[in-house]
Backbone of each chain as ProteinMPNN parsed JSONL, in Angstrom:
{"seq_chain_A": "MAKNVFLYALSTCIHCKNTKEFLDNKNIDFDFVYVDKLTGDEREKAIEEVKKYNPKVSFPTIVIDGEKIIVGLNKEEILEACGK", "coords_chain_A": {"N_chain_A": [[56.32, 87.026, 92.434], [58.32, 89.487, 93.611], [61.765, 88.505, 93.951], [63.58, 88.296, 96.93], [66.897, 89.927, 96.763], [70.2, 89.944, 97.82], [73.075, 91.4, 97.795], [76.68, 90.731, 98.507], [79.372, 92.867, 98.777], [82.176, 94.583, 97.412], [83.528, 97.827, 97.746], [85.472, 98.51, 96.033], [85.607, 96.606, 94.131], [85.69, 95.645, 90.71], [83.778, 93.949, 89.311], [81.657, 93.946, 91.207], [80.865, 96.24, 90.899], [80.172, 96.143, 88.482], [78.081, 94.393, 88.434], [75.735, 95.233, 90.16], [75.3, 97.355, 88.249], [74.266, 95.851, 86.57], [72.153, 94.616, 87.388], [70.463, 96.756, 88.413], [69.731, 97.634, 85.631], [68.45, 95.756, 84.873], [66.322, 96.017, 86.296], [65.984, 94.886, 88.631], [65.445, 94.586, 91.932], [67.309, 95.393, 94.707], [69.395, 94.57, 97.969], [72.536, 95.43, 99.136], [75.892, 95.298, 100.748], [78.843, 96.795, 101.457], [81.368, 95.053, 102.503], [84.177, 95.853, 103.162], [83.842, 98.059, 103.916], [82.861, 98.133, 106.421], [83.197, 97.912, 110.067], [84.644, 96.107, 112.979], [82.322, 94.259, 115.003], [80.476, 94.113, 113.107], [81.251, 93.853, 110.703], [82.752, 91.475, 110.752], [80.295, 89.778, 111.415], [79.231, 89.857, 108.893], [81.381, 88.898, 107.196], [80.93, 86.242, 108.522], [78.515, 85.646, 107.381], [78.609, 85.914, 104.688], [80.731, 83.522, 104.343], [79.127, 81.239, 105.216], [77.527, 81.222, 103.097], [79.577, 81.117, 101.057], [82.14, 79.883, 100.743], [84.597, 80.433, 99.97], [84.634, 83.035, 100.239], [84.761, 85.304, 98.335], [84.086, 87.922, 96.129], [81.583, 89.25, 93.882], [79.338, 88.268, 96.224], [76.007, 86.783, 95.846], [72.849, 86.446, 97.123], [69.763, 85.119, 96.729], [66.299, 85.151, 97.73], [67.408, 84.02, 100.382], [68.39, 81.395, 99.69], [69.163, 80.684, 97.203], [72.358, 80.956, 95.695], [74.706, 83.004, 94.458], [77.896, 83.32, 92.837], [79.756, 86.142, 91.798], [79.504, 87.782, 88.496], [77.177, 86.336, 86.898], [75.36, 86.148, 84.635], [73.063, 84.997, 82.954], [72.459, 83.126, 85.015], [71.827, 84.848, 87.01], [69.35, 86.07, 86.185], [67.838, 84.059, 85.373], [67.356, 82.946, 88.076], [65.926, 84.981, 89.124], [63.634, 85.106, 87.963], [63.593, 86.165, 85.17]], "CA_chain_A": [[56.538, 87.942, 93.308], [59.62, 90.05, 93.437], [62.813, 88.108, 94.937], [64.828, 89.043, 97.679], [68.132, 89.729, 96.381], [70.909, 90.64, 98.649], [74.396, 91.391, 97.337], [77.609, 90.928, 99.54], [80.17, 93.543, 97.489], [83.516, 95.394, 97.847], [83.484, 99.229, 97.166], [86.659, 98.865, 95.172], [85.901, 95.686, 93.239], [85.067, 95.997, 89.455], [83.087, 92.904, 89.175], [80.694, 93.965, 91.953], [80.177, 97.429, 90.483], [79.057, 95.793, 87.025], [76.705, 93.64, 89.317], [75.183, 96.236, 90.642], [74.871, 97.884, 87.374], [73.153, 95.163, 85.765], [70.877, 94.315, 88.32], [69.795, 97.788, 88.004], [69.413, 97.81, 84.131], [67.428, 94.427, 84.599], [65.146, 96.446, 87.258], [65.854, 93.698, 89.56], [65.445, 95.224, 93.37], [68.294, 94.268, 95.774], [69.949, 95.436, 98.58], [73.733, 95.32, 99.425], [76.456, 95.825, 101.596], [80.375, 96.72, 101.162], [81.89, 94.32, 103.475], [85.162, 96.303, 103.309], [83.62, 99.317, 104.458], [82.28, 97.661, 107.634], [84.159, 97.791, 110.922], [84.327, 95.73, 114.236], [81.583, 92.987, 115.136], [79.43, 94.108, 111.808], [82.399, 93.324, 109.79], [82.866, 90.013, 111.638], [79.121, 89.129, 111.248], [79.022, 89.967, 107.304], [82.158, 87.619, 106.903], [80.823, 84.9, 108.67], [77.302, 85.201, 106.762], [79.441, 85.379, 103.501], [81.344, 82.18, 104.614], [78.276, 80.44, 105.18], [76.837, 81.17, 101.499], [80.269, 81.178, 99.67], [83.38, 79.227, 101.613], [85.81, 81.282, 99.254], [84.629, 84.467, 100.618], [84.972, 85.886, 97.185], [82.711, 88.973, 95.735], [80.356, 89.742, 94.359], [78.389, 86.798, 96.162], [74.691, 87.08, 95.511], [71.745, 85.657, 97.843], [68.5, 85.087, 96.28], [65.453, 84.537, 98.726], [68.206, 83.564, 101.245], [68.824, 80.079, 99.316], [70.051, 80.477, 95.822], [73.877, 81.825, 95.957], [75.216, 83.168, 92.767], [79.208, 83.892, 93.154], [80.36, 86.255, 90.392], [78.556, 88.502, 87.743], [76.818, 85.347, 86.03], [74.209, 86.927, 84.037], [72.2, 83.785, 82.808], [71.927, 82.124, 86.099], [71.054, 85.682, 87.67], [68.269, 86.321, 85.489], [67.028, 82.518, 85.847], [66.858, 82.798, 89.575], [65.097, 85.929, 89.57], [62.483, 84.799, 86.984], [63.359, 87.334, 84.121]], "C_chain_A": [[58.136, 87.992, 93.312], [60.553, 88.981, 94.544], [63.5, 89.091, 95.71], [66.078, 88.603, 97.466], [68.916, 90.465, 97.126], [72.159, 90.201, 97.976], [75.722, 91.68, 98.507], [78.799, 91.674, 98.551], [81.391, 93.812, 98.369], [83.423, 96.759, 97.099], [84.547, 99.029, 96.258], [86.75, 97.753, 94.128], [84.729, 96.011, 91.735], [83.787, 95.225, 89.13], [81.73, 93.234, 90.035], [79.886, 95.426, 91.376], [79.092, 97.131, 89.314], [77.974, 94.826, 87.721], [75.56, 94.513, 89.248], [74.091, 97.02, 89.621], [73.641, 97.292, 86.403], [72.24, 94.343, 86.153], [69.609, 95.606, 88.162], [68.954, 98.396, 86.678], [68.434, 96.759, 83.917], [66.249, 94.704, 85.581], [64.871, 95.064, 88.036], [66.011, 94.647, 91.245], [66.333, 94.7, 93.842], [68.862, 95.256, 96.618], [71.457, 94.63, 98.859], [74.405, 95.794, 100.596], [77.917, 95.91, 101.071], [81.125, 96.189, 102.572], [82.946, 95.23, 104.096], [85.367, 97.768, 104.039], [82.965, 99.039, 105.9], [83.511, 97.514, 108.669], [84.066, 96.558, 111.961], [83.435, 94.241, 113.946], [80.669, 93.057, 113.835], [80.112, 93.655, 110.772], [82.433, 91.668, 109.959], [81.732, 89.21, 111.041], [79.094, 88.976, 109.736], [79.914, 88.939, 106.708], [81.725, 86.613, 107.062], [79.299, 84.454, 107.584], [77.6, 84.822, 105.237], [79.855, 83.918, 103.468], [80.413, 81.235, 104.628], [77.612, 80.406, 103.62], [78.043, 80.799, 100.511], [81.808, 81.078, 100.404], [84.449, 80.401, 101.176], [85.993, 82.824, 99.798], [85.025, 85.577, 99.605], [83.632, 86.746, 97.083], [82.687, 88.995, 94.482], [79.656, 88.005, 94.882], [76.891, 87.494, 96.329], [73.678, 86.123, 96.349], [70.67, 85.876, 97.246], [67.574, 84.233, 97.265], [66.293, 83.554, 99.855], [68.687, 81.918, 101.053], [70.082, 79.965, 98.25], [71.423, 81.251, 95.886], [74.421, 81.617, 94.39], [76.71, 83.858, 92.968], [79.788, 84.472, 91.628], [79.159, 87.245, 89.498], [78.241, 87.406, 86.486], [75.595, 85.702, 85.575], [72.87, 85.901, 83.879], [71.5, 83.505, 84.209], [71.464, 83.585, 87.334], [69.86, 85.92, 87.502], [67.304, 85.132, 85.797], [66.575, 82.6, 87.187], [66.289, 84.139, 89.82], [63.759, 86.044, 88.436], [62.466, 85.906, 86.126], [63.827, 86.642, 82.948]], "O_chain_A": [[58.954, 87.09, 93.129], [60.171, 88.705, 95.681], [63.886, 90.224, 95.422], [66.517, 87.484, 97.73], [68.59, 91.644, 97.268], [72.393, 89.043, 97.63], [75.735, 92.67, 99.238], [79.14, 91.038, 97.553], [81.62, 93.472, 99.53], [83.247, 96.76, 95.88], [84.282, 99.787, 95.325], [87.676, 97.752, 93.317], [83.562, 96.399, 91.687], [82.802, 95.832, 88.708], [80.686, 92.787, 89.561], [78.674, 95.642, 91.409], [77.932, 97.497, 89.127], [76.897, 94.727, 87.133], [74.641, 94.491, 88.429], [72.894, 97.274, 89.759], [72.676, 97.786, 85.82], [71.624, 93.516, 85.481], [68.407, 95.512, 87.918], [68.02, 99.195, 86.608], [67.664, 96.78, 82.958], [65.341, 93.889, 85.74], [63.849, 94.379, 88.04], [66.985, 95.392, 91.35], [66.467, 93.499, 93.607], [68.927, 96.452, 96.336], [71.53, 93.402, 98.806], [73.843, 96.53, 101.408], [78.225, 95.074, 100.222], [81.372, 96.92, 103.531], [82.865, 95.49, 105.297], [86.341, 98.369, 104.491], [82.53, 100.05, 106.45], [84.613, 97.102, 108.305], [83.118, 95.85, 111.621], [83.669, 93.392, 113.085], [80.11, 92.009, 113.514], [79.516, 93.028, 109.897], [82.066, 90.868, 109.099], [81.929, 88.218, 110.339], [78.91, 87.826, 109.337], [79.477, 88.16, 105.861], [81.831, 85.777, 106.165], [79.055, 83.329, 107.147], [77.126, 83.862, 104.629], [79.365, 83.157, 102.633], [80.743, 80.21, 104.032], [77.241, 79.323, 103.166], [77.816, 80.303, 99.407], [82.513, 82.071, 100.581], [85.013, 81.137, 101.984], [86.986, 83.551, 99.813], [85.547, 86.627, 99.981], [82.543, 86.532, 97.617], [83.724, 88.77, 93.858], [79.535, 86.98, 94.21], [76.71, 88.585, 96.871], [73.813, 84.919, 96.13], [70.454, 87.084, 97.142], [67.803, 83.073, 97.606], [65.845, 82.446, 100.149], [69.215, 81.27, 101.956], [71.226, 79.512, 98.284], [71.291, 82.424, 96.236], [74.519, 80.694, 93.582], [76.67, 85.047, 93.284], [80.137, 83.797, 90.66], [78.012, 87.349, 89.934], [78.797, 87.466, 85.389], [74.667, 85.473, 86.35], [71.852, 86.013, 84.562], [70.3, 83.627, 84.459], [70.856, 83.329, 88.374], [69.13, 86.024, 88.488], [66.214, 85.24, 86.358], [65.402, 82.323, 87.436], [66.194, 84.38, 91.024], [63.091, 87.06, 88.241], [61.498, 86.665, 86.176], [63.821, 87.207, 81.854]]}, "seq_chain_B": "MTPEKLYETLKKIQEPKGYYFNRNKTMVMELMQSLLENKDRYGYMACPCRLASGNQQDDKDIICPCVYRKQDVIEFGSCYCGLYVSKEWNEDKIVHIYVPERRPPEKMKC", "coords_chain_B": {"N_chain_B": [[99.81, 110.356, 94.189], [98.468, 110.079, 91.073], [95.763, 108.358, 89.281], [96.65, 108.013, 86.87], [98.902, 108.304, 86.335], [99.924, 106.326, 87.783], [99.009, 104.354, 86.216], [100.686, 105.1, 83.993], [103.236, 104.256, 84.664], [102.922, 101.583, 85.9], [102.446, 100.294, 83.471], [104.47, 100.764, 81.819], [106.231, 98.989, 83.342], [104.96, 96.338, 83.404], [104.164, 95.724, 80.922], [106.401, 94.663, 79.265], [106.464, 92.23, 80.564], [104.747, 90.687, 79.807], [102.346, 91.145, 80.429], [99.446, 92.857, 79.723], [97.201, 95.872, 80.186], [93.653, 95.454, 80.527], [91.737, 96.139, 77.57], [89.258, 97.573, 78.125], [89.459, 100.72, 78.881], [88.354, 102.408, 80.589], [87.619, 100.679, 82.659], [90.153, 100.01, 83.592], [91.197, 102.128, 84.481], [89.423, 102.695, 86.889], [90.101, 100.808, 88.275], [92.759, 101.487, 88.743], [92.25, 103.515, 90.42], [91.014, 102.275, 92.491], [92.944, 100.883, 93.368], [94.937, 102.71, 94.397], [93.026, 103.897, 96.696], [93.243, 101.964, 98.175], [95.934, 101.571, 98.892], [95.771, 103.946, 100.327], [94.187, 103.423, 102.314], [95.055, 101.023, 103.794], [97.823, 100.864, 103.508], [99.164, 99.597, 101.668], [99.053, 98.134, 98.227], [96.394, 96.514, 98.002], [94.554, 94.002, 96.44], [91.843, 95.179, 94.614], [89.519, 93.55, 94.35], [89.412, 91.663, 95.994], [88.88, 90.565, 99.852], [90.599, 92.822, 101.583], [92.526, 91.937, 104.7], [94.264, 93.764, 106.159], [96.236, 93.582, 107.128], [99.348, 93.523, 106.144], [101.362, 91.521, 105.974], [99.846, 89.136, 106.262], [98.468, 89.661, 103.797], [100.16, 89.453, 101.684], [99.813, 87.685, 99.502], [97.85, 88.84, 97.949], [98.481, 91.428, 97.179], [98.828, 93.466, 94.755], [100.777, 93.309, 91.806], [98.968, 90.389, 92.256], [100.04, 87.069, 93.816], [98.48, 85.016, 92.132], [98.004, 85.753, 89.661], [99.609, 85.29, 87.476], [99.476, 82.219, 86.978], [96.53, 82.217, 86.541], [96.31, 84.203, 84.159], [98.065, 82.16, 82.579], [95.739, 80.263, 82.174], [93.143, 81.502, 81.773], [93.814, 84.116, 80.523], [93.364, 86.044, 82.06], [93.868, 88.165, 84.615], [92.275, 88.138, 88.1], [90.822, 89.921, 88.846], [90.419, 91.277, 86.031], [92.285, 93.462, 85.404], [94.941, 92.728, 84.622], [95.606, 91.287, 81.173], [96.482, 88.842, 78.944], [97.882, 89.599, 75.602], [96.666, 87.937, 73.479], [93.991, 87.555, 74.832], [93.088, 90.348, 74.818], [92.957, 90.816, 71.836], [90.805, 89.209, 71.32], [91.47, 86.544, 71.06], [91.11, 84.563, 72.309], [88.531, 83.04, 74.301], [86.412, 85.354, 76.585], [86.199, 84.615, 79.631], [84.602, 84.202, 83.084], [86.965, 84.617, 85.744], [87.643, 82.478, 88.353], [87.681, 82.437, 91.883], [91.196, 81.826, 93.034], [92.29, 82.047, 95.026], [93.408, 80.165, 98.247], [91.012, 79.647, 100.6], [91.745, 79.445, 103.109], [93.932, 81.063, 103.395], [92.802, 83.648, 103.726], [92.354, 85.745, 106.409], [90.495, 87.92, 108.204]], "CA_chain_B": [[99.902, 109.85, 92.88], [96.946, 110.001, 90.119], [95.508, 107.094, 88.577], [96.968, 108.434, 85.281], [100.678, 108.054, 86.906], [99.906, 104.834, 88.284], [98.746, 103.473, 84.802], [101.635, 105.02, 82.859], [104.236, 103.643, 85.497], [102.835, 99.948, 85.85], [102.209, 99.674, 81.594], [105.973, 100.321, 81.55], [106.956, 97.706, 84.172], [104.459, 94.8, 83.257], [103.969, 95.058, 79.375], [107.636, 93.782, 78.988], [106.786, 90.845, 80.989], [103.634, 90.069, 79.0], [100.926, 91.613, 81.082], [98.806, 94.175, 79.121], [96.159, 96.492, 80.681], [92.818, 95.451, 79.896], [91.518, 97.382, 76.742], [88.785, 98.752, 78.407], [90.095, 101.655, 79.618], [87.474, 103.139, 81.936], [87.444, 100.002, 83.983], [91.365, 100.177, 84.228], [91.145, 103.586, 85.421], [88.674, 102.575, 87.953], [91.009, 99.859, 88.945], [93.603, 102.292, 89.212], [91.694, 104.519, 91.505], [90.799, 101.156, 93.468], [94.216, 100.547, 94.049], [95.424, 103.89, 95.199], [92.611, 103.655, 97.676], [93.782, 100.456, 99.044], [97.011, 102.16, 99.458], [95.546, 104.734, 101.295], [93.839, 102.949, 103.631], [95.54, 99.746, 104.16], [99.327, 100.92, 103.362], [99.744, 98.781, 100.157], [97.675, 98.12, 97.014], [95.478, 95.272, 97.943], [93.522, 93.486, 95.223], [90.663, 95.559, 94.45], [88.41, 92.434, 93.832], [89.644, 90.903, 97.101], [88.797, 91.218, 100.637], [92.01, 92.777, 102.358], [92.549, 92.05, 105.903], [94.591, 95.323, 106.487], [97.649, 93.292, 107.813], [100.299, 93.433, 105.075], [102.055, 89.951, 105.945], [98.619, 88.257, 105.927], [97.914, 89.769, 102.764], [100.926, 89.687, 100.79], [99.741, 87.286, 98.296], [97.034, 89.586, 97.223], [99.337, 92.435, 96.879], [98.701, 93.609, 93.118], [100.285, 92.133, 91.103], [98.886, 89.035, 93.048], [100.619, 85.848, 92.886], [97.63, 84.284, 91.524], [98.137, 86.628, 88.418], [100.586, 84.307, 86.701], [98.261, 80.798, 86.798], [95.195, 82.945, 85.964], [96.6, 84.596, 83.068], [97.994, 81.141, 81.728], [94.696, 79.528, 82.053], [92.033, 82.072, 81.743], [93.982, 85.024, 80.046], [92.935, 87.18, 82.658], [93.681, 87.918, 86.074], [91.002, 87.574, 88.776], [90.091, 91.174, 88.642], [90.393, 91.715, 84.718], [92.864, 94.327, 85.009], [95.647, 92.414, 83.423], [95.352, 90.253, 80.185], [97.595, 88.796, 77.71], [97.619, 89.856, 74.356], [95.265, 87.081, 72.879], [92.581, 88.218, 75.144], [92.789, 91.742, 74.431], [92.49, 90.811, 70.476], [89.546, 88.26, 71.137], [91.438, 85.396, 70.419], [90.116, 83.258, 73.48], [86.902, 83.143, 74.905], [86.414, 85.709, 77.912], [85.307, 83.502, 80.756], [84.551, 84.786, 84.235], [87.904, 83.862, 86.397], [87.013, 82.002, 89.65], [88.706, 82.903, 92.909], [92.43, 80.673, 92.92], [93.147, 82.136, 96.375], [92.895, 79.214, 99.164], [89.961, 80.181, 101.829], [92.455, 79.437, 104.632], [94.864, 82.206, 103.45], [92.137, 84.811, 104.293], [92.552, 85.767, 107.85], [89.941, 89.057, 108.253]], "C_chain_B": [[98.468, 109.61, 92.076], [97.263, 108.855, 89.494], [96.181, 106.793, 87.226], [98.487, 108.013, 85.23], [100.718, 107.065, 87.196], [99.784, 104.0, 86.862], [100.027, 103.477, 84.209], [102.967, 104.209, 83.544], [104.29, 102.109, 85.662], [102.953, 99.48, 84.146], [103.932, 99.543, 81.494], [106.62, 99.186, 82.077], [106.109, 96.457, 83.545], [104.409, 94.718, 81.729], [105.266, 94.466, 78.945], [107.412, 92.335, 79.44], [105.632, 90.323, 80.525], [102.347, 90.259, 79.491], [100.588, 92.767, 80.433], [97.471, 94.43, 80.132], [94.971, 95.989, 79.985], [92.35, 96.422, 78.774], [90.485, 98.18, 77.159], [89.091, 99.237, 79.429], [89.154, 102.373, 80.633], [87.663, 102.126, 83.077], [88.794, 99.753, 84.536], [91.531, 101.236, 84.934], [90.434, 103.395, 86.465], [89.096, 101.894, 88.671], [92.169, 100.771, 89.829], [93.523, 102.871, 90.47], [91.531, 103.838, 92.818], [92.036, 101.013, 94.296], [94.885, 101.937, 95.064], [94.256, 104.066, 96.41], [93.093, 102.714, 98.722], [95.057, 100.871, 99.824], [96.979, 102.93, 100.45], [95.429, 104.394, 102.41], [94.252, 101.92, 104.544], [97.475, 100.134, 104.378], [100.02, 100.286, 102.244], [98.365, 98.365, 99.417], [97.224, 96.597, 97.042], [94.803, 95.14, 96.668], [92.253, 94.293, 95.32], [89.462, 94.631, 94.5], [88.388, 91.675, 95.116], [89.46, 91.681, 98.285], [89.966, 91.46, 101.566], [91.467, 92.753, 103.789], [93.153, 93.283, 106.9], [96.174, 94.756, 107.221], [98.43, 92.639, 106.384], [100.913, 91.973, 104.451], [100.805, 89.209, 105.421], [98.412, 88.305, 104.624], [98.835, 89.921, 101.398], [100.936, 88.719, 99.51], [98.56, 88.085, 97.356], [97.4, 90.996, 96.829], [99.392, 92.719, 95.266], [99.992, 93.79, 92.442], [99.98, 90.858, 91.871], [99.56, 87.684, 92.577], [99.849, 84.53, 92.188], [97.503, 84.697, 89.771], [98.406, 85.413, 87.313], [99.592, 82.954, 86.09], [97.21, 81.286, 86.292], [95.673, 83.471, 84.258], [96.861, 83.53, 81.978], [96.842, 80.523, 81.234], [93.201, 80.171, 81.602], [92.531, 83.536, 80.595], [93.826, 86.129, 80.362], [93.225, 87.104, 84.233], [92.779, 88.135, 86.885], [90.059, 88.971, 88.7], [89.482, 91.336, 87.034], [90.998, 92.734, 84.51], [94.23, 94.003, 84.245], [95.423, 91.302, 82.733], [96.527, 89.944, 79.627], [96.574, 89.185, 76.573], [96.438, 89.264, 73.75], [93.888, 87.517, 73.435], [92.354, 89.126, 74.986], [92.272, 91.583, 72.993], [91.387, 89.517, 70.311], [90.125, 87.084, 70.453], [91.54, 84.179, 71.109], [89.453, 83.971, 74.022], [87.731, 84.171, 76.632], [85.452, 85.223, 78.95], [85.785, 84.359, 82.391], [86.014, 83.618, 85.271], [87.775, 83.616, 88.076], [88.221, 82.403, 90.389], [89.846, 81.273, 93.101], [92.391, 80.718, 94.401], [92.491, 81.102, 97.234], [92.086, 79.974, 100.176], [91.15, 80.389, 103.198], [93.388, 80.491, 104.73], [94.25, 83.429, 103.781], [91.939, 84.525, 105.768], [91.992, 87.676, 108.153], [88.799, 88.826, 109.064]], "O_chain_B": [[97.529, 108.979, 92.56], [98.354, 108.37, 89.197], [96.261, 105.713, 86.64], [99.089, 107.508, 84.283], [101.786, 106.539, 86.881], [100.531, 103.059, 86.594], [100.606, 102.44, 83.885], [103.665, 103.544, 82.78], [105.324, 101.444, 85.601], [103.492, 98.446, 83.753], [104.546, 98.522, 81.184], [107.421, 98.495, 81.448], [106.813, 95.518, 83.174], [104.619, 93.607, 81.243], [105.109, 93.601, 78.084], [107.976, 91.379, 78.907], [105.474, 89.186, 80.967], [101.36, 89.654, 79.071], [101.357, 93.726, 80.514], [96.849, 93.54, 80.712], [95.085, 96.013, 78.76], [92.569, 97.608, 79.022], [90.482, 99.359, 76.805], [89.117, 98.751, 80.559], [89.715, 102.928, 81.578], [87.837, 102.495, 84.238], [88.891, 99.354, 85.697], [92.043, 101.188, 86.053], [90.874, 104.131, 87.348], [88.743, 102.012, 89.845], [92.403, 100.786, 91.037], [94.35, 102.828, 91.381], [91.741, 104.345, 93.92], [92.144, 101.02, 95.522], [95.189, 101.915, 96.257], [94.852, 104.544, 97.375], [93.243, 102.886, 99.932], [95.268, 100.64, 101.014], [97.786, 102.882, 101.378], [96.108, 104.722, 103.384], [93.956, 101.852, 105.737], [98.181, 99.679, 105.278], [101.208, 100.423, 101.953], [97.191, 98.29, 99.778], [97.609, 95.705, 96.286], [94.535, 96.094, 95.937], [91.545, 93.978, 96.276], [88.37, 95.152, 94.725], [87.367, 91.032, 95.365], [89.641, 92.898, 98.316], [90.37, 90.544, 102.283], [90.412, 93.269, 104.157], [92.718, 93.651, 107.992], [97.018, 95.499, 107.723], [98.158, 91.602, 105.779], [100.982, 91.479, 103.325], [100.762, 88.736, 104.285], [98.167, 87.243, 104.05], [98.428, 90.365, 100.325], [101.785, 88.821, 98.626], [98.466, 87.878, 96.146], [96.608, 91.67, 96.17], [100.152, 92.001, 94.616], [100.321, 94.949, 92.694], [100.996, 90.213, 92.127], [99.649, 87.265, 91.423], [100.332, 83.456, 91.83], [96.994, 84.001, 88.893], [97.617, 84.83, 86.569], [99.134, 82.846, 84.953], [96.833, 80.621, 85.327], [95.184, 82.897, 83.286], [96.344, 83.576, 80.862], [96.775, 80.216, 80.044], [92.283, 79.476, 81.168], [91.639, 83.983, 79.875], [93.961, 87.125, 79.651], [92.88, 86.167, 84.953], [91.906, 88.58, 86.14], [88.84, 89.006, 88.53], [88.279, 91.493, 86.826], [90.623, 93.33, 83.5], [94.661, 94.777, 83.39], [95.071, 90.291, 83.342], [97.529, 90.646, 79.76], [95.348, 89.181, 76.464], [95.398, 89.881, 73.522], [92.896, 87.776, 72.754], [91.133, 89.26, 74.912], [91.196, 92.135, 72.763], [91.218, 88.956, 69.229], [89.573, 86.581, 69.474], [91.921, 83.082, 70.701], [89.552, 85.173, 74.266], [88.719, 83.988, 77.342], [84.239, 85.414, 79.045], [86.848, 84.891, 82.712], [86.029, 82.396, 85.419], [87.818, 84.539, 88.89], [89.344, 82.643, 89.946], [89.48, 80.106, 93.24], [92.442, 79.677, 95.056], [91.269, 80.966, 97.17], [92.59, 81.018, 100.591], [91.252, 81.324, 103.992], [93.736, 80.918, 105.831], [94.991, 84.346, 104.133], [91.52, 83.484, 106.276], [92.829, 88.569, 108.286], [88.025, 89.749, 109.316]]}, "name": "protein", "num_of_chains": 2, "seq": "MAKNVFLYALSTCIHCKNTKEFLDNKNIDFDFVYVDKLTGDEREKAIEEVKKYNPKVSFPTIVIDGEKIIVGLNKEEILEACGKMTPEKLYETLKKIQEPKGYYFNRNKTMVMELMQSLLENKDRYGYMACPCRLASGNQQDDKDIICPCVYRKQDVIEFGSCYCGLYVSKEWNEDKIVHIYVPERRPPEKMKC"}
């Protein structure tokens, strides 16, 4: 069954861009948000979410099925967590 | 300022200090573009790979080149973004590993 993959990213972050490309190349469906493009309550909510998963609030933060957290483009870990 | 102009300007300043641009020129030019974008929207070149607060004082540690670059390049041969690297990193004399975030979370005020 396909995993629910969500990516917290920054629009200017090269690692985030590479992570999106990697997920695409591996045919892993995902949703994402550019936290730096958000404003107001939406931004605050997203930052709180990231903080919950990754206290350093660094990017990319990848959340798989709401529980497995991967920080940064860690390819092996991503593939394993996505069952690829 | 264009990304190319920023590249030339920074290269002259940073290389003599021992900080070389990543040999991946495409990536470097994308990061030049990101720095200029951050300059436009925040008024200062916030690190492209970190969430800026929009307050220059709160973000002074992550204005590129960030204060963490020195220790990151010493330890990993690369800054957090991968923009600035050591000569050895570019020549594959050291292993390329993912640079963890060194910035203390409490510094982030956004």
